[in-house]
TORLOGU-146092 format. One record per residue (C-alpha): residue number from 1; residue in one letter; x, y, z. Coordinates in pm, 1 decimal, padded with zeros to 6 digits. Each point is the difference from the previous one (the first is absolute). Layout:
% TORLOGU-146092
<rec nuti="NUM" vofi="A" u="X" v="Y" w="Z"/>
...
% end
This chain:
% TORLOGU-146092
<rec nuti="1" vofi="M" u="01248.6" v="04102.0" w="07807.0"/>
<rec nuti="2" vofi="L" u="00057.6" v="-00355.8" w="00123.2"/>
<rec nuti="3" vofi="L" u="-00266.4" v="-00129.8" w="-00248.7"/>
<rec nuti="4" vofi="L" u="00163.1" v="00186.3" w="-00286.0"/>
<rec nuti="5" vofi="T" u="00335.6" v="-00155.3" w="00073.3"/>
<rec nuti="6" vofi="A" u="-00161.9" v="-00345.6" w="00018.5"/>
<rec nuti="7" vofi="L" u="-00169.7" v="00049.3" w="-00333.8"/>
<rec nuti="8" vofi="V" u="00332.2" v="00114.7" w="-00160.4"/>
<rec nuti="9" vofi="S" u="00174.4" v="-00310.5" w="00129.5"/>
<rec nuti="10" vofi="L" u="-00278.0" v="-00224.4" w="-00131.8"/>
<rec nuti="11" vofi="V" u="00020.7" v="00153.8" w="-00348.5"/>
<rec nuti="12" vofi="D" u="00370.5" v="-00052.8" w="-00011.0"/>
<rec nuti="13" vofi="G" u="-00054.0" v="-00374.7" w="00062.9"/>
<rec nuti="14" vofi="V" u="-00240.0" v="-00047.4" w="-00293.5"/>
<rec nuti="15" vofi="P" u="00160.9" v="-00169.2" w="-00299.7"/>
<rec nuti="16" vofi="Q" u="00009.9" v="00198.0" w="-00324.0"/>
<rec nuti="17" vofi="G" u="-00176.3" v="-00118.5" w="-00315.2"/>
<rec nuti="18" vofi="P" u="00162.0" v="-00092.3" w="-00326.7"/>
<rec nuti="19" vofi="E" u="00189.5" v="00256.5" w="-00197.0"/>
<rec nuti="20" vofi="P" u="-00202.1" v="00180.8" w="-00278.9"/>
<rec nuti="21" vofi="E" u="00214.2" v="-00151.4" w="-00276.8"/>
<rec nuti="22" vofi="D" u="-00077.8" v="-00349.5" w="00127.7"/>
<rec nuti="23" vofi="V" u="-00373.1" v="00047.2" w="-00039.9"/>
<rec nuti="24" vofi="K" u="-00181.7" v="-00010.4" w="-00335.6"/>
<rec nuti="25" vofi="A" u="-00364.5" v="-00022.4" w="-00105.9"/>
<rec nuti="26" vofi="G" u="-00111.7" v="-00338.1" w="-00115.1"/>
<rec nuti="27" vofi="W" u="-00224.3" v="-00115.5" w="-00284.7"/>
<rec nuti="28" vofi="A" u="-00244.5" v="-00151.5" w="00241.8"/>
<rec nuti="29" vofi="A" u="-00076.7" v="00336.3" w="00153.0"/>
<rec nuti="30" vofi="F" u="-00044.8" v="00156.1" w="-00344.0"/>
<rec nuti="31" vofi="A" u="-00243.6" v="-00287.0" w="-00098.3"/>
<rec nuti="32" vofi="I" u="-00203.5" v="00064.3" w="00306.5"/>
<rec nuti="33" vofi="F" u="-00006.3" v="00368.8" w="-00071.1"/>
<rec nuti="34" vofi="L" u="-00118.4" v="-00057.0" w="-00355.4"/>
<rec nuti="35" vofi="G" u="-00258.7" v="-00256.3" w="00123.3"/>
<rec nuti="36" vofi="G" u="-00134.9" v="00263.7" w="00237.3"/>
<rec nuti="37" vofi="C" u="-00027.2" v="00247.9" w="-00291.3"/>
<rec nuti="38" vofi="V" u="-00186.8" v="-00255.2" w="-00212.7"/>
<rec nuti="39" vofi="A" u="-00231.5" v="-00070.1" w="00298.3"/>
<rec nuti="40" vofi="V" u="-00084.5" v="00363.4" w="00052.9"/>
<rec nuti="41" vofi="A" u="-00068.2" v="00052.3" w="-00371.4"/>
<rec nuti="42" vofi="L" u="-00234.3" v="-00307.2" w="-00012.2"/>
<rec nuti="43" vofi="L" u="-00174.2" v="00123.6" w="00309.9"/>
<rec nuti="44" vofi="G" u="-00041.7" v="00353.5" w="-00154.5"/>
<rec nuti="45" vofi="F" u="-00149.2" v="-00147.5" w="-00320.2"/>
<rec nuti="46" vofi="S" u="-00236.5" v="-00223.4" w="00205.5"/>
<rec nuti="47" vofi="L" u="-00108.5" v="00298.0" w="00206.8"/>
<rec nuti="48" vofi="V" u="-00081.8" v="00209.8" w="-00314.5"/>
<rec nuti="49" vofi="K" u="-00198.5" v="-00295.0" w="-00143.0"/>
<rec nuti="50" vofi="Q" u="-00208.3" v="-00044.0" w="00317.4"/>
<rec nuti="51" vofi="L" u="-00057.1" v="00370.7" w="00027.8"/>
<rec nuti="52" vofi="R" u="-00129.7" v="00009.8" w="-00349.0"/>
<rec nuti="53" vofi="K" u="-00232.0" v="-00302.1" w="00062.6"/>
<rec nuti="54" vofi="A" u="-00135.0" v="00160.4" w="00322.2"/>
<rec nuti="55" vofi="Q" u="-00062.9" v="00330.3" w="-00191.6"/>
<rec nuti="56" vofi="A" u="-00183.5" v="-00187.6" w="-00272.4"/>
<rec nuti="57" vofi="A" u="-00212.5" v="-00175.8" w="00254.3"/>
<rec nuti="58" vofi="K" u="-00080.0" v="00317.0" w="00178.1"/>
<rec nuti="59" vofi="D" u="-00094.8" v="00161.8" w="-00326.0"/>
<rec nuti="60" vofi="A" u="-00225.1" v="-00303.0" w="-00073.2"/>
<rec nuti="61" vofi="G" u="-00183.8" v="00048.4" w="00332.4"/>
<rec nuti="62" vofi="V" u="00126.1" v="-00314.2" w="00160.8"/>
<rec nuti="63" vofi="Y" u="00064.6" v="00171.8" w="00339.2"/>
<rec nuti="64" vofi="G" u="-00347.0" v="00149.5" w="00035.2"/>
<rec nuti="65" vofi="D" u="00080.2" v="00323.8" w="-00180.4"/>
<rec nuti="66" vofi="E" u="-00206.2" v="00107.7" w="-00302.1"/>
<rec nuti="67" vofi="P" u="00147.7" v="-00127.3" w="-00321.9"/>
<rec nuti="68" vofi="V" u="00186.8" v="00257.6" w="-00193.2"/>
<rec nuti="69" vofi="T" u="-00080.3" v="00065.1" w="-00359.5"/>
<rec nuti="70" vofi="P" u="00272.1" v="00125.3" w="-00232.6"/>
<rec nuti="71" vofi="V" u="-00146.4" v="00349.3" w="00003.4"/>
<rec nuti="72" vofi="E" u="00018.1" v="00028.3" w="00377.9"/>
<rec nuti="73" vofi="Q" u="00366.9" v="-00095.3" w="00023.7"/>
<rec nuti="74" vofi="D" u="00245.1" v="00266.7" w="00110.6"/>
<rec nuti="75" vofi="D" u="00215.9" v="00091.3" w="-00295.9"/>
<rec nuti="76" vofi="T" u="00300.2" v="00217.9" w="00100.0"/>
<rec nuti="77" vofi="A" u="00106.9" v="00063.3" w="-00360.4"/>
<rec nuti="78" vofi="P" u="-00127.2" v="00340.2" w="-00124.5"/>
<rec nuti="79" vofi="R" u="-00277.0" v="-00007.0" w="-00262.5"/>
<rec nuti="80" vofi="D" u="00022.7" v="00202.9" w="-00313.4"/>
% end
């Protein structure tokens, strides 16, 4: 009980932050957010490019697998 009383007295002594109407979002934070979005998009495009290159190398037999001919490739589209 004594600990709870001490914590309450400590919380009362903490200064309060600014009022909500005194705080507004800035353009710098918005620019950082947009920069992060652009960075994620560029990383995504780069990842897709690298995955396609790795798949093409695997199909060519670079990693020790047998080279895949176009007939052996997995087609998920139904054939008529």
